[in-house]
N, C-alpha and C positions, 0 to 999 in steps of 0.2 A: 248185815245183821246175823246171817247164818252162822258165821264163825263165833260170834259172841254168844250164841245160844248153847254152844258146846259145854260151857261152864255150868249150865243149868239143867242139863239132861238128867232125868231121874231124880230130881230134887224138887221139893215143894217151894213154889215161888208165887209171888203176887204179880199179876199182870194188870197194868192200868192201860186201858185203851184210850185212843184219842177222843172218844166221845164220853169219857169219864167213868166207864165201868171198871170195877175192881174185881178181878177174878183170881181165886186161889186154886192153883193147879199143880200137877206133876207133869213135866214135859217129857214125853216118851222118846222123841227123836226129833231131829231137825228136818225141815222140809220147806219148800217155797211158801206154801201157806202155813200159817202158824196153827197147826193141827193140835188140838188139846183133847186127847182121848180120856185122860184121867182128870176130868174137871170136877173138883170137889164142890165148889159153891161160888156164888157171886155175893159180894157184900154190898149192901145198900145202906148208905149212911144217912142219918137224919139228926137234925138238931133237937128234935122233940122226942123221938121214940127210941133212940139208940141205934145199934147196928143190926140190921136184919140179914140173915144168911139164907139165900135161895139155892137149893141143891140143883145142880146142873148135870147133864150127862156129857155126851160128845159135843164139843164146841169147836167151831172153826173161826179163826180171826185172820184176816189178811195181815201179812207182815207189816205193811205200811200203816196199819191202824194201831199198832202197838206203840204206846208212848213211853212206858217204863216197865222194866222187869227187875224184880229184886227178890233175893232168896229170903225165905221166912224161917226164923228159928222156931221150929215146931214146939219145943218145950215152952218157950215164952208165949207163943200164940195160943196154946191150949190153956194157959193160965189166965188169959184175958177175960174179963167180964164184959162181953160185948154189949149186953143190955144196958150197962151204965156208961158206955162211951157215947158222947154226943159230938157230932161233927156235921158240917154242911156237906151236902152231896158235892162230888167233884164236878167241875165245869168241863166242858169240851175244850180240847186244845185248839187254839186259834193259830193258823199258819199265816 
C-alpha cells in the first residue's frame, strides 16, 4: 500500500476505514502507520439528519484498517450542500 500512497501525498483525499469511518485529510508523507497530521474532519452520514462534519486534529490509522482512498475534487466538494445529503452510515468491512 505504501507505493500506492505516493499518488496522494499533499492532496486532499477521502479515506474510508474498515469500520466505516469517512475521513477527509491531506496526506503529508508515507509511513508504515497511516499518519494523518492534516486531518480536516470526519463525515458522519445519516438518513435523517444529513451529513455532520466533526473537526479532527492529528489522526492515526493503521494501514491495514484503510479500506478505500480516493482523491477529492476540492471545488466540487466545497459546493456540496451536506445538510441536504441523506445517506445511511457506512457499514464495517467484513473479511
